[in-house]
Chimera marker file (.cmm) of the C-alpha trace (Angstrom):
<marker_set name="trace">
<marker id="1" x="206.110" y="87.417" z="225.510" r="1" g="1" b="0" radius="0.5"/>
<marker id="2" x="204.960" y="90.908" z="226.537" r="1" g="1" b="0" radius="0.5"/>
<marker id="3" x="204.714" y="93.815" z="224.109" r="1" g="1" b="0" radius="0.5"/>
<marker id="4" x="206.637" y="97.035" z="224.611" r="1" g="1" b="0" radius="0.5"/>
<marker id="5" x="203.784" y="98.927" z="226.234" r="1" g="1" b="0" radius="0.5"/>
<marker id="6" x="202.986" y="96.055" z="228.631" r="1" g="1" b="0" radius="0.5"/>
<marker id="7" x="199.333" y="96.437" z="227.607" r="1" g="1" b="0" radius="0.5"/>
<marker id="8" x="199.071" y="92.711" z="227.031" r="1" g="1" b="0" radius="0.5"/>
<marker id="9" x="200.890" y="89.421" z="227.085" r="1" g="1" b="0" radius="0.5"/>
<marker id="10" x="200.988" y="87.303" z="223.923" r="1" g="1" b="0" radius="0.5"/>
<marker id="11" x="200.940" y="83.529" z="224.288" r="1" g="1" b="0" radius="0.5"/>
<marker id="12" x="200.048" y="80.540" z="222.100" r="1" g="1" b="0" radius="0.5"/>
<marker id="13" x="196.372" y="79.687" z="221.631" r="1" g="1" b="0" radius="0.5"/>
<marker id="14" x="194.963" y="76.923" z="223.842" r="1" g="1" b="0" radius="0.5"/>
<marker id="15" x="191.673" y="75.050" z="223.314" r="1" g="1" b="0" radius="0.5"/>
<marker id="16" x="190.412" y="76.587" z="226.583" r="1" g="1" b="0" radius="0.5"/>
<marker id="17" x="190.519" y="79.965" z="224.771" r="1" g="1" b="0" radius="0.5"/>
<marker id="18" x="187.652" y="79.009" z="222.435" r="1" g="1" b="0" radius="0.5"/>
<marker id="19" x="184.857" y="80.526" z="224.595" r="1" g="1" b="0" radius="0.5"/>
<marker id="20" x="186.794" y="83.799" z="224.713" r="1" g="1" b="0" radius="0.5"/>
<marker id="21" x="187.337" y="83.761" z="220.949" r="1" g="1" b="0" radius="0.5"/>
<marker id="22" x="183.600" y="83.204" z="220.506" r="1" g="1" b="0" radius="0.5"/>
<marker id="23" x="182.855" y="86.109" z="222.883" r="1" g="1" b="0" radius="0.5"/>
<marker id="24" x="185.199" y="88.426" z="220.986" r="1" g="1" b="0" radius="0.5"/>
<marker id="25" x="183.824" y="87.469" z="217.569" r="1" g="1" b="0" radius="0.5"/>
<marker id="26" x="180.238" y="87.951" z="218.762" r="1" g="1" b="0" radius="0.5"/>
<marker id="27" x="181.189" y="91.356" z="220.181" r="1" g="1" b="0" radius="0.5"/>
<marker id="28" x="182.601" y="92.509" z="216.841" r="1" g="1" b="0" radius="0.5"/>
<marker id="29" x="179.515" y="91.296" z="214.981" r="1" g="1" b="0" radius="0.5"/>
<marker id="30" x="180.585" y="88.108" z="213.244" r="1" g="1" b="0" radius="0.5"/>
<marker id="31" x="177.860" y="85.756" z="211.998" r="1" g="1" b="0" radius="0.5"/>
<marker id="32" x="177.559" y="82.363" z="213.700" r="1" g="1" b="0" radius="0.5"/>
<marker id="33" x="178.667" y="80.427" z="210.611" r="1" g="1" b="0" radius="0.5"/>
<marker id="34" x="181.964" y="82.330" z="210.574" r="1" g="1" b="0" radius="0.5"/>
<marker id="35" x="182.447" y="81.936" z="214.321" r="1" g="1" b="0" radius="0.5"/>
<marker id="36" x="181.946" y="78.163" z="214.199" r="1" g="1" b="0" radius="0.5"/>
<marker id="37" x="184.367" y="77.868" z="211.281" r="1" g="1" b="0" radius="0.5"/>
<marker id="38" x="186.913" y="80.023" z="213.084" r="1" g="1" b="0" radius="0.5"/>
<marker id="39" x="186.718" y="77.875" z="216.197" r="1" g="1" b="0" radius="0.5"/>
<marker id="40" x="187.437" y="74.731" z="214.178" r="1" g="1" b="0" radius="0.5"/>
<marker id="41" x="190.192" y="76.405" z="212.195" r="1" g="1" b="0" radius="0.5"/>
<marker id="42" x="191.871" y="77.920" z="215.275" r="1" g="1" b="0" radius="0.5"/>
<marker id="43" x="192.244" y="74.465" z="216.782" r="1" g="1" b="0" radius="0.5"/>
<marker id="44" x="193.626" y="73.017" z="213.527" r="1" g="1" b="0" radius="0.5"/>
<marker id="45" x="196.033" y="75.912" z="212.981" r="1" g="1" b="0" radius="0.5"/>
<marker id="46" x="197.279" y="75.735" z="216.571" r="1" g="1" b="0" radius="0.5"/>
<marker id="47" x="198.273" y="72.108" z="215.951" r="1" g="1" b="0" radius="0.5"/>
<marker id="48" x="199.933" y="72.781" z="212.579" r="1" g="1" b="0" radius="0.5"/>
<marker id="49" x="203.683" y="73.283" z="212.184" r="1" g="1" b="0" radius="0.5"/>
<marker id="50" x="202.819" y="75.627" z="209.297" r="1" g="1" b="0" radius="0.5"/>
<marker id="51" x="200.791" y="78.036" z="211.418" r="1" g="1" b="0" radius="0.5"/>
<marker id="52" x="200.878" y="80.169" z="214.527" r="1" g="1" b="0" radius="0.5"/>
<marker id="53" x="197.843" y="81.016" z="216.629" r="1" g="1" b="0" radius="0.5"/>
<marker id="54" x="198.262" y="83.493" z="219.475" r="1" g="1" b="0" radius="0.5"/>
<marker id="55" x="196.083" y="85.039" z="222.144" r="1" g="1" b="0" radius="0.5"/>
<marker id="56" x="196.582" y="88.427" z="223.792" r="1" g="1" b="0" radius="0.5"/>
<marker id="57" x="195.910" y="88.456" z="227.523" r="1" g="1" b="0" radius="0.5"/>
<marker id="58" x="194.908" y="91.551" z="229.479" r="1" g="1" b="0" radius="0.5"/>
<marker id="59" x="194.774" y="90.995" z="233.230" r="1" g="1" b="0" radius="0.5"/>
<marker id="60" x="194.881" y="87.252" z="232.516" r="1" g="1" b="0" radius="0.5"/>
<marker id="61" x="191.828" y="87.252" z="230.228" r="1" g="1" b="0" radius="0.5"/>
<marker id="62" x="191.958" y="86.740" z="226.442" r="1" g="1" b="0" radius="0.5"/>
<marker id="63" x="191.314" y="90.099" z="224.791" r="1" g="1" b="0" radius="0.5"/>
<marker id="64" x="192.360" y="89.299" z="221.219" r="1" g="1" b="0" radius="0.5"/>
<marker id="65" x="193.716" y="86.616" z="218.949" r="1" g="1" b="0" radius="0.5"/>
<marker id="66" x="195.552" y="86.206" z="215.677" r="1" g="1" b="0" radius="0.5"/>
<marker id="67" x="196.249" y="83.188" z="213.493" r="1" g="1" b="0" radius="0.5"/>
<marker id="68" x="198.891" y="83.167" z="210.755" r="1" g="1" b="0" radius="0.5"/>
<marker id="69" x="199.401" y="80.388" z="208.222" r="1" g="1" b="0" radius="0.5"/>
<marker id="70" x="202.426" y="79.798" z="206.008" r="1" g="1" b="0" radius="0.5"/>
<marker id="71" x="201.877" y="78.962" z="202.329" r="1" g="1" b="0" radius="0.5"/>
<marker id="72" x="204.752" y="76.997" z="200.807" r="1" g="1" b="0" radius="0.5"/>
<marker id="73" x="203.550" y="77.560" z="197.226" r="1" g="1" b="0" radius="0.5"/>
<marker id="74" x="204.279" y="81.307" z="197.345" r="1" g="1" b="0" radius="0.5"/>
<marker id="75" x="206.540" y="81.487" z="200.432" r="1" g="1" b="0" radius="0.5"/>
<marker id="76" x="204.177" y="83.991" z="202.021" r="1" g="1" b="0" radius="0.5"/>
<marker id="77" x="202.345" y="83.877" z="205.331" r="1" g="1" b="0" radius="0.5"/>
<marker id="78" x="198.695" y="84.879" z="205.604" r="1" g="1" b="0" radius="0.5"/>
<marker id="79" x="196.927" y="86.412" z="208.578" r="1" g="1" b="0" radius="0.5"/>
<marker id="80" x="193.815" y="84.250" z="208.728" r="1" g="1" b="0" radius="0.5"/>
<marker id="81" x="192.192" y="85.941" z="211.734" r="1" g="1" b="0" radius="0.5"/>
<marker id="82" x="192.825" y="89.028" z="213.790" r="1" g="1" b="0" radius="0.5"/>
<marker id="83" x="190.258" y="90.194" z="216.318" r="1" g="1" b="0" radius="0.5"/>
<marker id="84" x="190.346" y="92.275" z="219.491" r="1" g="1" b="0" radius="0.5"/>
<marker id="85" x="187.569" y="92.693" z="222.036" r="1" g="1" b="0" radius="0.5"/>
<marker id="86" x="185.959" y="96.095" z="221.315" r="1" g="1" b="0" radius="0.5"/>
<marker id="87" x="186.341" y="97.032" z="224.998" r="1" g="1" b="0" radius="0.5"/>
<marker id="88" x="190.117" y="96.553" z="224.639" r="1" g="1" b="0" radius="0.5"/>
<marker id="89" x="190.683" y="98.183" z="221.246" r="1" g="1" b="0" radius="0.5"/>
<marker id="90" x="193.111" y="101.071" z="220.674" r="1" g="1" b="0" radius="0.5"/>
<marker id="91" x="195.479" y="99.822" z="223.387" r="1" g="1" b="0" radius="0.5"/>
<marker id="92" x="198.156" y="98.232" z="221.199" r="1" g="1" b="0" radius="0.5"/>
<marker id="93" x="196.753" y="94.700" z="221.351" r="1" g="1" b="0" radius="0.5"/>
<marker id="94" x="196.234" y="94.245" z="217.603" r="1" g="1" b="0" radius="0.5"/>
<marker id="95" x="199.662" y="95.752" z="216.951" r="1" g="1" b="0" radius="0.5"/>
<marker id="96" x="201.255" y="93.283" z="219.407" r="1" g="1" b="0" radius="0.5"/>
<marker id="97" x="199.409" y="90.331" z="217.848" r="1" g="1" b="0" radius="0.5"/>
<marker id="98" x="200.407" y="91.344" z="214.314" r="1" g="1" b="0" radius="0.5"/>
<marker id="99" x="204.018" y="91.878" z="215.412" r="1" g="1" b="0" radius="0.5"/>
<marker id="100" x="204.072" y="88.363" z="216.902" r="1" g="1" b="0" radius="0.5"/>
<marker id="101" x="202.647" y="86.971" z="213.649" r="1" g="1" b="0" radius="0.5"/>
<marker id="102" x="205.186" y="88.888" z="211.571" r="1" g="1" b="0" radius="0.5"/>
<marker id="103" x="208.020" y="87.663" z="213.796" r="1" g="1" b="0" radius="0.5"/>
<marker id="104" x="206.807" y="84.075" z="213.392" r="1" g="1" b="0" radius="0.5"/>
<marker id="105" x="206.504" y="84.450" z="209.601" r="1" g="1" b="0" radius="0.5"/>
<marker id="106" x="210.020" y="85.887" z="209.362" r="1" g="1" b="0" radius="0.5"/>
<marker id="107" x="211.367" y="82.986" z="211.435" r="1" g="1" b="0" radius="0.5"/>
<marker id="108" x="209.772" y="80.577" z="208.933" r="1" g="1" b="0" radius="0.5"/>
<marker id="109" x="211.753" y="82.180" z="206.114" r="1" g="1" b="0" radius="0.5"/>
<marker id="110" x="208.750" y="83.612" z="204.268" r="1" g="1" b="0" radius="0.5"/>
<marker id="111" x="209.091" y="86.553" z="201.873" r="1" g="1" b="0" radius="0.5"/>
<marker id="112" x="206.304" y="88.460" z="203.559" r="1" g="1" b="0" radius="0.5"/>
<marker id="113" x="202.820" y="88.359" z="204.987" r="1" g="1" b="0" radius="0.5"/>
<marker id="114" x="199.387" y="89.314" z="203.669" r="1" g="1" b="0" radius="0.5"/>
<marker id="115" x="195.735" y="89.400" z="204.638" r="1" g="1" b="0" radius="0.5"/>
<marker id="116" x="192.331" y="89.904" z="203.076" r="1" g="1" b="0" radius="0.5"/>
<marker id="117" x="189.641" y="92.148" z="204.548" r="1" g="1" b="0" radius="0.5"/>
<marker id="118" x="186.319" y="93.595" z="203.368" r="1" g="1" b="0" radius="0.5"/>
<marker id="119" x="186.655" y="96.874" z="201.488" r="1" g="1" b="0" radius="0.5"/>
<marker id="120" x="184.246" y="98.458" z="203.966" r="1" g="1" b="0" radius="0.5"/>
<marker id="121" x="186.376" y="97.548" z="207.009" r="1" g="1" b="0" radius="0.5"/>
<marker id="122" x="187.751" y="101.078" z="207.207" r="1" g="1" b="0" radius="0.5"/>
<marker id="123" x="189.042" y="100.786" z="210.778" r="1" g="1" b="0" radius="0.5"/>
<marker id="124" x="190.893" y="97.596" z="209.932" r="1" g="1" b="0" radius="0.5"/>
<marker id="125" x="192.244" y="99.029" z="206.713" r="1" g="1" b="0" radius="0.5"/>
<marker id="126" x="193.551" y="102.125" z="208.503" r="1" g="1" b="0" radius="0.5"/>
<marker id="127" x="195.203" y="99.900" z="211.121" r="1" g="1" b="0" radius="0.5"/>
<marker id="128" x="196.888" y="97.635" z="208.541" r="1" g="1" b="0" radius="0.5"/>
<marker id="129" x="198.311" y="100.661" z="206.765" r="1" g="1" b="0" radius="0.5"/>
<marker id="130" x="199.473" y="102.138" z="210.097" r="1" g="1" b="0" radius="0.5"/>
<marker id="131" x="201.503" y="98.988" z="210.844" r="1" g="1" b="0" radius="0.5"/>
<marker id="132" x="203.153" y="98.967" z="207.424" r="1" g="1" b="0" radius="0.5"/>
<marker id="133" x="200.921" y="96.905" z="205.140" r="1" g="1" b="0" radius="0.5"/>
<marker id="134" x="200.152" y="98.219" z="201.653" r="1" g="1" b="0" radius="0.5"/>
<marker id="135" x="196.864" y="97.755" z="199.802" r="1" g="1" b="0" radius="0.5"/>
<marker id="136" x="197.760" y="95.533" z="196.859" r="1" g="1" b="0" radius="0.5"/>
<marker id="137" x="194.542" y="94.810" z="194.992" r="1" g="1" b="0" radius="0.5"/>
<marker id="138" x="190.757" y="94.612" z="195.261" r="1" g="1" b="0" radius="0.5"/>
<marker id="139" x="188.851" y="91.376" z="194.725" r="1" g="1" b="0" radius="0.5"/>
<marker id="140" x="185.301" y="91.972" z="193.471" r="1" g="1" b="0" radius="0.5"/>
<marker id="141" x="182.620" y="89.864" z="195.188" r="1" g="1" b="0" radius="0.5"/>
<marker id="142" x="185.274" y="88.081" z="197.269" r="1" g="1" b="0" radius="0.5"/>
<marker id="143" x="183.055" y="87.317" z="200.270" r="1" g="1" b="0" radius="0.5"/>
<marker id="144" x="179.993" y="85.087" z="200.057" r="1" g="1" b="0" radius="0.5"/>
<marker id="145" x="177.659" y="88.057" z="200.575" r="1" g="1" b="0" radius="0.5"/>
<marker id="146" x="179.279" y="89.540" z="197.410" r="1" g="1" b="0" radius="0.5"/>
<marker id="147" x="181.205" y="92.133" z="199.416" r="1" g="1" b="0" radius="0.5"/>
<marker id="148" x="184.436" y="93.172" z="197.739" r="1" g="1" b="0" radius="0.5"/>
<marker id="149" x="187.688" y="92.294" z="199.478" r="1" g="1" b="0" radius="0.5"/>
<marker id="150" x="191.060" y="93.994" z="199.511" r="1" g="1" b="0" radius="0.5"/>
<marker id="151" x="194.428" y="92.317" z="200.007" r="1" g="1" b="0" radius="0.5"/>
<marker id="152" x="197.098" y="93.990" z="202.122" r="1" g="1" b="0" radius="0.5"/>
<marker id="153" x="200.736" y="92.923" z="201.863" r="1" g="1" b="0" radius="0.5"/>
<marker id="154" x="203.940" y="93.463" z="203.797" r="1" g="1" b="0" radius="0.5"/>
<marker id="155" x="207.134" y="92.184" z="202.225" r="1" g="1" b="0" radius="0.5"/>
<marker id="156" x="210.047" y="91.721" z="204.581" r="1" g="1" b="0" radius="0.5"/>
<marker id="157" x="212.400" y="93.873" z="202.578" r="1" g="1" b="0" radius="0.5"/>
<marker id="158" x="210.218" y="96.707" z="203.951" r="1" g="1" b="0" radius="0.5"/>
<marker id="159" x="210.262" y="97.906" z="207.565" r="1" g="1" b="0" radius="0.5"/>
<marker id="160" x="207.395" y="97.230" z="209.972" r="1" g="1" b="0" radius="0.5"/>
<marker id="161" x="206.846" y="100.201" z="212.287" r="1" g="1" b="0" radius="0.5"/>
<marker id="162" x="206.605" y="99.181" z="215.938" r="1" g="1" b="0" radius="0.5"/>
<link id1="1" id2="2" r="1" g="1" b="0" radius="0.2"/>
<link id1="2" id2="3" r="1" g="1" b="0" radius="0.2"/>
<link id1="3" id2="4" r="1" g="1" b="0" radius="0.2"/>
<link id1="4" id2="5" r="1" g="1" b="0" radius="0.2"/>
<link id1="5" id2="6" r="1" g="1" b="0" radius="0.2"/>
<link id1="6" id2="7" r="1" g="1" b="0" radius="0.2"/>
<link id1="7" id2="8" r="1" g="1" b="0" radius="0.2"/>
<link id1="8" id2="9" r="1" g="1" b="0" radius="0.2"/>
<link id1="9" id2="10" r="1" g="1" b="0" radius="0.2"/>
<link id1="10" id2="11" r="1" g="1" b="0" radius="0.2"/>
<link id1="11" id2="12" r="1" g="1" b="0" radius="0.2"/>
<link id1="12" id2="13" r="1" g="1" b="0" radius="0.2"/>
<link id1="13" id2="14" r="1" g="1" b="0" radius="0.2"/>
<link id1="14" id2="15" r="1" g="1" b="0" radius="0.2"/>
<link id1="15" id2="16" r="1" g="1" b="0" radius="0.2"/>
<link id1="16" id2="17" r="1" g="1" b="0" radius="0.2"/>
<link id1="17" id2="18" r="1" g="1" b="0" radius="0.2"/>
<link id1="18" id2="19" r="1" g="1" b="0" radius="0.2"/>
<link id1="19" id2="20" r="1" g="1" b="0" radius="0.2"/>
<link id1="20" id2="21" r="1" g="1" b="0" radius="0.2"/>
<link id1="21" id2="22" r="1" g="1" b="0" radius="0.2"/>
<link id1="22" id2="23" r="1" g="1" b="0" radius="0.2"/>
<link id1="23" id2="24" r="1" g="1" b="0" radius="0.2"/>
<link id1="24" id2="25" r="1" g="1" b="0" radius="0.2"/>
<link id1="25" id2="26" r="1" g="1" b="0" radius="0.2"/>
<link id1="26" id2="27" r="1" g="1" b="0" radius="0.2"/>
<link id1="27" id2="28" r="1" g="1" b="0" radius="0.2"/>
<link id1="28" id2="29" r="1" g="1" b="0" radius="0.2"/>
<link id1="29" id2="30" r="1" g="1" b="0" radius="0.2"/>
<link id1="30" id2="31" r="1" g="1" b="0" radius="0.2"/>
<link id1="31" id2="32" r="1" g="1" b="0" radius="0.2"/>
<link id1="32" id2="33" r="1" g="1" b="0" radius="0.2"/>
<link id1="33" id2="34" r="1" g="1" b="0" radius="0.2"/>
<link id1="34" id2="35" r="1" g="1" b="0" radius="0.2"/>
<link id1="35" id2="36" r="1" g="1" b="0" radius="0.2"/>
<link id1="36" id2="37" r="1" g="1" b="0" radius="0.2"/>
<link id1="37" id2="38" r="1" g="1" b="0" radius="0.2"/>
<link id1="38" id2="39" r="1" g="1" b="0" radius="0.2"/>
<link id1="39" id2="40" r="1" g="1" b="0" radius="0.2"/>
<link id1="40" id2="41" r="1" g="1" b="0" radius="0.2"/>
<link id1="41" id2="42" r="1" g="1" b="0" radius="0.2"/>
<link id1="42" id2="43" r="1" g="1" b="0" radius="0.2"/>
<link id1="43" id2="44" r="1" g="1" b="0" radius="0.2"/>
<link id1="44" id2="45" r="1" g="1" b="0" radius="0.2"/>
<link id1="45" id2="46" r="1" g="1" b="0" radius="0.2"/>
<link id1="46" id2="47" r="1" g="1" b="0" radius="0.2"/>
<link id1="47" id2="48" r="1" g="1" b="0" radius="0.2"/>
<link id1="48" id2="49" r="1" g="1" b="0" radius="0.2"/>
<link id1="49" id2="50" r="1" g="1" b="0" radius="0.2"/>
<link id1="50" id2="51" r="1" g="1" b="0" radius="0.2"/>
<link id1="51" id2="52" r="1" g="1" b="0" radius="0.2"/>
<link id1="52" id2="53" r="1" g="1" b="0" radius="0.2"/>
<link id1="53" id2="54" r="1" g="1" b="0" radius="0.2"/>
<link id1="54" id2="55" r="1" g="1" b="0" radius="0.2"/>
<link id1="55" id2="56" r="1" g="1" b="0" radius="0.2"/>
<link id1="56" id2="57" r="1" g="1" b="0" radius="0.2"/>
<link id1="57" id2="58" r="1" g="1" b="0" radius="0.2"/>
<link id1="58" id2="59" r="1" g="1" b="0" radius="0.2"/>
<link id1="59" id2="60" r="1" g="1" b="0" radius="0.2"/>
<link id1="60" id2="61" r="1" g="1" b="0" radius="0.2"/>
<link id1="61" id2="62" r="1" g="1" b="0" radius="0.2"/>
<link id1="62" id2="63" r="1" g="1" b="0" radius="0.2"/>
<link id1="63" id2="64" r="1" g="1" b="0" radius="0.2"/>
<link id1="64" id2="65" r="1" g="1" b="0" radius="0.2"/>
<link id1="65" id2="66" r="1" g="1" b="0" radius="0.2"/>
<link id1="66" id2="67" r="1" g="1" b="0" radius="0.2"/>
<link id1="67" id2="68" r="1" g="1" b="0" radius="0.2"/>
<link id1="68" id2="69" r="1" g="1" b="0" radius="0.2"/>
<link id1="69" id2="70" r="1" g="1" b="0" radius="0.2"/>
<link id1="70" id2="71" r="1" g="1" b="0" radius="0.2"/>
<link id1="71" id2="72" r="1" g="1" b="0" radius="0.2"/>
<link id1="72" id2="73" r="1" g="1" b="0" radius="0.2"/>
<link id1="73" id2="74" r="1" g="1" b="0" radius="0.2"/>
<link id1="74" id2="75" r="1" g="1" b="0" radius="0.2"/>
<link id1="75" id2="76" r="1" g="1" b="0" radius="0.2"/>
<link id1="76" id2="77" r="1" g="1" b="0" radius="0.2"/>
<link id1="77" id2="78" r="1" g="1" b="0" radius="0.2"/>
<link id1="78" id2="79" r="1" g="1" b="0" radius="0.2"/>
<link id1="79" id2="80" r="1" g="1" b="0" radius="0.2"/>
<link id1="80" id2="81" r="1" g="1" b="0" radius="0.2"/>
<link id1="81" id2="82" r="1" g="1" b="0" radius="0.2"/>
<link id1="82" id2="83" r="1" g="1" b="0" radius="0.2"/>
<link id1="83" id2="84" r="1" g="1" b="0" radius="0.2"/>
<link id1="84" id2="85" r="1" g="1" b="0" radius="0.2"/>
<link id1="85" id2="86" r="1" g="1" b="0" radius="0.2"/>
<link id1="86" id2="87" r="1" g="1" b="0" radius="0.2"/>
<link id1="87" id2="88" r="1" g="1" b="0" radius="0.2"/>
<link id1="88" id2="89" r="1" g="1" b="0" radius="0.2"/>
<link id1="89" id2="90" r="1" g="1" b="0" radius="0.2"/>
<link id1="90" id2="91" r="1" g="1" b="0" radius="0.2"/>
<link id1="91" id2="92" r="1" g="1" b="0" radius="0.2"/>
<link id1="92" id2="93" r="1" g="1" b="0" radius="0.2"/>
<link id1="93" id2="94" r="1" g="1" b="0" radius="0.2"/>
<link id1="94" id2="95" r="1" g="1" b="0" radius="0.2"/>
<link id1="95" id2="96" r="1" g="1" b="0" radius="0.2"/>
<link id1="96" id2="97" r="1" g="1" b="0" radius="0.2"/>
<link id1="97" id2="98" r="1" g="1" b="0" radius="0.2"/>
<link id1="98" id2="99" r="1" g="1" b="0" radius="0.2"/>
<link id1="99" id2="100" r="1" g="1" b="0" radius="0.2"/>
<link id1="100" id2="101" r="1" g="1" b="0" radius="0.2"/>
<link id1="101" id2="102" r="1" g="1" b="0" radius="0.2"/>
<link id1="102" id2="103" r="1" g="1" b="0" radius="0.2"/>
<link id1="103" id2="104" r="1" g="1" b="0" radius="0.2"/>
<link id1="104" id2="105" r="1" g="1" b="0" radius="0.2"/>
<link id1="105" id2="106" r="1" g="1" b="0" radius="0.2"/>
<link id1="106" id2="107" r="1" g="1" b="0" radius="0.2"/>
<link id1="107" id2="108" r="1" g="1" b="0" radius="0.2"/>
<link id1="108" id2="109" r="1" g="1" b="0" radius="0.2"/>
<link id1="109" id2="110" r="1" g="1" b="0" radius="0.2"/>
<link id1="110" id2="111" r="1" g="1" b="0" radius="0.2"/>
<link id1="111" id2="112" r="1" g="1" b="0" radius="0.2"/>
<link id1="112" id2="113" r="1" g="1" b="0" radius="0.2"/>
<link id1="113" id2="114" r="1" g="1" b="0" radius="0.2"/>
<link id1="114" id2="115" r="1" g="1" b="0" radius="0.2"/>
<link id1="115" id2="116" r="1" g="1" b="0" radius="0.2"/>
<link id1="116" id2="117" r="1" g="1" b="0" radius="0.2"/>
<link id1="117" id2="118" r="1" g="1" b="0" radius="0.2"/>
<link id1="118" id2="119" r="1" g="1" b="0" radius="0.2"/>
<link id1="119" id2="120" r="1" g="1" b="0" radius="0.2"/>
<link id1="120" id2="121" r="1" g="1" b="0" radius="0.2"/>
<link id1="121" id2="122" r="1" g="1" b="0" radius="0.2"/>
<link id1="122" id2="123" r="1" g="1" b="0" radius="0.2"/>
<link id1="123" id2="124" r="1" g="1" b="0" radius="0.2"/>
<link id1="124" id2="125" r="1" g="1" b="0" radius="0.2"/>
<link id1="125" id2="126" r="1" g="1" b="0" radius="0.2"/>
<link id1="126" id2="127" r="1" g="1" b="0" radius="0.2"/>
<link id1="127" id2="128" r="1" g="1" b="0" radius="0.2"/>
<link id1="128" id2="129" r="1" g="1" b="0" radius="0.2"/>
<link id1="129" id2="130" r="1" g="1" b="0" radius="0.2"/>
<link id1="130" id2="131" r="1" g="1" b="0" radius="0.2"/>
<link id1="131" id2="132" r="1" g="1" b="0" radius="0.2"/>
<link id1="132" id2="133" r="1" g="1" b="0" radius="0.2"/>
<link id1="133" id2="134" r="1" g="1" b="0" radius="0.2"/>
<link id1="134" id2="135" r="1" g="1" b="0" radius="0.2"/>
<link id1="135" id2="136" r="1" g="1" b="0" radius="0.2"/>
<link id1="136" id2="137" r="1" g="1" b="0" radius="0.2"/>
<link id1="137" id2="138" r="1" g="1" b="0" radius="0.2"/>
<link id1="138" id2="139" r="1" g="1" b="0" radius="0.2"/>
<link id1="139" id2="140" r="1" g="1" b="0" radius="0.2"/>
<link id1="140" id2="141" r="1" g="1" b="0" radius="0.2"/>
<link id1="141" id2="142" r="1" g="1" b="0" radius="0.2"/>
<link id1="142" id2="143" r="1" g="1" b="0" radius="0.2"/>
<link id1="143" id2="144" r="1" g="1" b="0" radius="0.2"/>
<link id1="144" id2="145" r="1" g="1" b="0" radius="0.2"/>
<link id1="145" id2="146" r="1" g="1" b="0" radius="0.2"/>
<link id1="146" id2="147" r="1" g="1" b="0" radius="0.2"/>
<link id1="147" id2="148" r="1" g="1" b="0" radius="0.2"/>
<link id1="148" id2="149" r="1" g="1" b="0" radius="0.2"/>
<link id1="149" id2="150" r="1" g="1" b="0" radius="0.2"/>
<link id1="150" id2="151" r="1" g="1" b="0" radius="0.2"/>
<link id1="151" id2="152" r="1" g="1" b="0" radius="0.2"/>
<link id1="152" id2="153" r="1" g="1" b="0" radius="0.2"/>
<link id1="153" id2="154" r="1" g="1" b="0" radius="0.2"/>
<link id1="154" id2="155" r="1" g="1" b="0" radius="0.2"/>
<link id1="155" id2="156" r="1" g="1" b="0" radius="0.2"/>
<link id1="156" id2="157" r="1" g="1" b="0" radius="0.2"/>
<link id1="157" id2="158" r="1" g="1" b="0" radius="0.2"/>
<link id1="158" id2="159" r="1" g="1" b="0" radius="0.2"/>
<link id1="159" id2="160" r="1" g="1" b="0" radius="0.2"/>
<link id1="160" id2="161" r="1" g="1" b="0" radius="0.2"/>
<link id1="161" id2="162" r="1" g="1" b="0" radius="0.2"/>
</marker_set>
């Protein structure tokens, strides 16, 4: 699948993408313990019928990835990871990955989709709002370094701008 601007091609995650995911996460400043956990989780989510893991390709090279997991208990999907290589940011890649995740979540019959991000992730927060997510609530000391988190939600009775 190619997004409207043809900036990237979205395809399902493959285990061979793991070195690229590691490269991207290192480039955006993730700690090793989170990278290792993300590598394990990406492989598990890619094999799960209750999840979707996608990679964005630019000129045939992975430039971003997104994993979405469905939760039966609340009929919502959750964006577990979204990352784009800093050298490829602001080109529509994150928007294309989120749109693919939203499309997948809708196809699963979920009520909506949400994500958690650090309060200080201002660039991410601006992006989530720009693609239609609303800040729902703050979670004090949510992350293990006691950073506060904020949850963003998009319910499917609302319109996602493309």
